[in-house]
C-alpha positions in Angstrom: 28.4 250.1 -21.6 27.0 253.2 -23.3 29.5 256.3 -24.1 28.6 259.9 -24.3 28.1 261.4 -27.7 28.2 264.8 -28.1 26.3 266.1 -31.2 28.1 268.7 -32.8 24.9 269.8 -34.9 22.5 270.3 -32.3 24.9 272.0 -30.1 25.5 274.5 -32.8 22.0 275.1 -33.5 21.3 275.8 -29.9 24.1 278.2 -29.5 22.8 280.1 -32.6 19.2 280.1 -31.3 20.9 281.6 -28.0 22.3 284.5 -29.7 19.3 284.9 -31.6 17.0 284.7 -28.8 19.5 287.3 -26.7 19.5 289.7 -29.6 15.6 290.0 -29.7 15.5 290.3 -26.0 18.0 293.0 -26.3 16.0 294.7 -29.3 12.7 294.2 -27.0 14.4 295.8 -23.9 15.5 299.1 -26.1 12.3 299.6 -27.4 10.6 299.1 -24.0 12.9 301.9 -22.5 12.1 304.3 -25.5 8.3 303.3 -25.4 8.3 302.4 -29.0 7.8 299.6 -31.4 10.4 297.3 -32.8 10.7 297.9 -36.4 10.4 294.8 -38.6 9.7 293.4 -41.8 7.0 291.0 -43.4 3.3 291.6 -42.9 3.5 293.1 -39.8 5.8 296.1 -39.8 5.9 296.7 -36.1 6.2 294.3 -33.1 5.5 295.5 -29.5 8.2 294.8 -26.9 6.1 292.4 -25.2 5.9 290.3 -28.6 9.6 290.7 -28.2 9.7 289.5 -24.8 8.0 286.3 -25.4 9.5 285.5 -28.6 13.0 285.8 -27.0 12.0 283.6 -24.0 10.9 281.1 -26.3 14.0 281.2 -28.4 16.0 280.7 -25.3 13.8 277.9 -24.0 14.4 275.9 -27.1 17.9 276.9 -27.4 18.7 275.6 -23.8 16.9 272.6 -24.5 19.0 272.0 -27.7 22.3 272.4 -25.8 21.6 270.2 -22.9 20.2 267.5 -25.1 23.2 267.7 -27.6 25.6 267.2 -24.7 23.4 264.6 -22.8 22.7 262.4 -25.8 23.7 258.6 -25.5 25.2 256.8 -27.9 23.6 253.6 -29.0 25.5 250.4 -29.3 26.4 249.6 -33.0 24.6 246.7 -34.4 27.4 245.8 -36.8 29.4 242.6 -35.6 
């Protein structure tokens, strides 16, 4: 009989990515309402709101997968006897 085992690290990573994705979507929405770019750092100092929407949705998709996978993971029976 297999019991459900929650993977705490995977759930925390998914929750963190969920917050990150929501933050990116919020910043893209604010930039879209102002008809401006999202200030960023690195090589490309500006990011268009469309790129923010795409990145936020991808981040949310991965986050939801990690959370669901963390809750639905099956524990394998131990080989130790």
